[in-house]
N, C-alpha and C positions, 0 to 999 in steps of 0.2 A: 610621196617621198620615194626615191629610188632605193633599191636594196644595196647595202654595203657588201662589197665583194672582196674576199681574201683568197690567196692561193696557198701559202704555207699555213700550217695548222696552229699558229700561235694563238689565234682567237677562236679556235674551234669550239670552245665552251661558251661562246657568246651566241645565244639563240637568234639574235637579230642580224647576224652576219653570215652570209653564205660563203663557206670555206670550200673551195673547189679542188684543192690539191695542185701540185706542181707537175705538169705534163709537158715535157720538152717538145713532144710532137703536138703542136697546137690542134691538129685535126683529131686528136684523141678526146678533146672536149666535145660534149654533145652540142648540137646546134643551139640549144637554149643557153648552155654555159658560155659558148662563144659570144652569143649576143649580150649576155650579162657583162662579160669582160670588155667588149667593145663599147658598150653604152655607159659603163661606170665612169664617173668623174674621177674617182681615185681608186686605185687597186691597193689593198692592204696586204702587207707581207708578200710581195710579188716573187721573192726568191732572187738569188744572185744571178740566175739565168735570165729571168724576165725583166729585172729592174732596168738594165741599160737599154733593153728593147723598148720598154714603155717610155723611157726618157727620150729615146731617138724619135718616137712618134708623137711626143708632146703630151703624153698622158701622165698625170700626177700619180705618185706612189707614196705610200707610207709603210716603212721608213723610206727616207730619201735614198737615191742611188749612192750618195756619199757614205751612208751607213754600210751598205754592202761592200763598197770599195775597200773599206778599212776593217771589215769584220775579220777577227782572228788573224790580223796581219800587223804585228808589232812594228815591223820595219816601216810600213806605210804610215802608221800612226805617229811614230817618232819623227819621220820626215815632215809630216804636217804640223806637228807641234813646233818644230824648229822654224818652219816657214812662218808660222803665226806668232812666234816668240812666246809660246806658252811656257810658263815655268815647269820644268821637267827635270827629273834626276839626270845627272850626266850619263849619257848613253852613246854607244858607238857600235857599229856593225862591222865585222871583219869577215872578209871572204877569202877562202883558200889558205893554205899553210903559210905562205909568205907574209900575208897581213896578220895572221894570228900570232906570229912571233912577237908582235908589239903589244899584245894585250896587257901583260904584266908590267911593261914599261909605262903604259898609259894609266893603268888602274891600281896595280898592286893588289894585295889580298887583305881581307876578304873582299869578294865581289859577288855580284848576282849575275847569273847566266840564265837566259830563257830560250826555250824553243821559239823561234820567231814567228812561225806560222802554224795555225791549226790547233793551238793548245788553249785550254780554258779551265776555269775552276781550280786554279793553282797547279794543275798538272803542267809539267814542263818548266817549272821555276826552280832553280837550284842555287843554294848558298855554296859558293866555292871558297874553300879555306886552304886548300893545298894545291900545289902545281899539278900533281897527278890527277886530281879531280878535274882541273881545267883541261888537261890533255885528253881525258876520256870524253868530256863534253865536246871538245873541238873535233874529236874523231867521229863523233856521232852526228855532228851538224856542220854542213858545208858553210852556212852563214852563222857566225857566232854573234849573238845579240848580247852585248855586255852592258851592265848598268852598275853604277856605283852602289856600294852597300851603305845604307843610311841608318843612323842611330834611332830607330823607331821601334815601338813595342805594340803598335796598332796602326790601322789605316782607316780611311773613310770611304764609304760608297755613297755616291749621289746618283740617283736615277733621274734622268731628264726625259720627259715625254712631251712632244711638241715643243713649246717654248716655256715649259714649266718644270721646276724641280719638284717632283712629286713625293720623294722620300729621301732621307739621308740618315746615315747611322755610322757608328764606329764598328769596325770588325776587330775583335780582340782575340788573339790566338790562344790556344791551350798553353799551359805553363811550359816555358822553354821551347815552344814550337816556333819554327821560322815562318811558316805560311799562315796568313791571316784569313784566308778564304773560308767562308761558311761551309763550303763543300769539304774542306779539309779539317773541320772541327772548330772553326772560329765561332766566337759568340757575337751576337748582334746586340749592340748597346746604343740606345737612342739619346743618351744624356749629352747635352752641351756640345753639339757639333758646331764648330766655328763657322760663323756667318761668312767669313772671307773664303772658306773652302767651298761652300755652296755657291757663292758668287763666282768664284773662279771656274767651277764646274759648268755653270750656266754660260759664262762667257766663252769657255772652250767649246762647248757643244754647239753654240750658235756660230762661232767662228769657223768650226770644222764642217758645218752643214749637217750635223748629226741630230736628228729629232727623236731618236729612240735609243738610249744608250745608258749604260751604267758606268760611270767614271770612278776610277779608284784614285784617291789622293792621299797624301800624307802631310803632316805638319813637321817642318824642320826649322828650329830656331824661330818659332812663331809665324813661319811663312808657309803657305800651302804650295804643294807641288802636285802636278798631275802625273801619275805613274803610267796609266794605260786606260784603254776604253774596252768595255765588254758589251757587245751588241746583243748577245744572248744571255742577259743577266738573269740571275735567280730571282725567285719571287717570295722567298721565305720572309724577307723583311716586311713585305706588304701584309702577310698573314699575321705576323707578330704585332704590327701596328694597327691591326683591325681594319685594314683597307681591302675591300673586295676588288682585286686587280681587274677582273673581267668586267664588272659593273663600271669601274672607273673608265676603262677603255671604251665601252659602249657609249658612256656619257660624253666623252671627249669627241667621239665620232659624230654623235647626234648634234653636239653643239658646234661642230665645225672647227674644233681645235686641232684636229689631226686629219 
């Protein structure tokens, strides 16, 4: 059996996987490491740098290049959701001062504004309740990513690995808090996650070509909506559910599921 090869350190705690690191100068890999990369059927966690290169040469990667293409890019995610007709909160991107003049006409207050690229774990998500808050946000962000404010008091995280929903749970914020993220103090609750939310997460992940993703959803009037995707999702939920994340990933690799 050939050794599994990873570049990024996501699986560095898996003893049966050789994690080589990300070296943009391929010549910096040792001759042995270069041979491992060339011979490997699949490269795990190849990095945003190498994923499109491996795709170009026909080498399989996990996650897929599509995961890297949309990682921490809410604008790309929303465009893909619209292309695939994924149920999604009403969202629009405004560029430059002329377009931003129409935000309040289109949405009104309150609304949700997000930093469109490079933010995670609830950082860069703002509840906008006053025009001056919106003006400050627009001043700081060339592209204004605006989303309708929904009447929800919790949201749902579904993690999809390969073609399987491996865990799902509610994220319940601290009292009177706006952010639901666990990193922002939200509580993980496993009770009664709606089946239709998990099904929509699976359908969305498969449709988008995402095979390693944490999808955030909410329920509005009994209907699930996909809010966004997190490619570098937290693993606290796995620990609380008694799931050994690294053993799970090693098993998926050994069984050919990823």
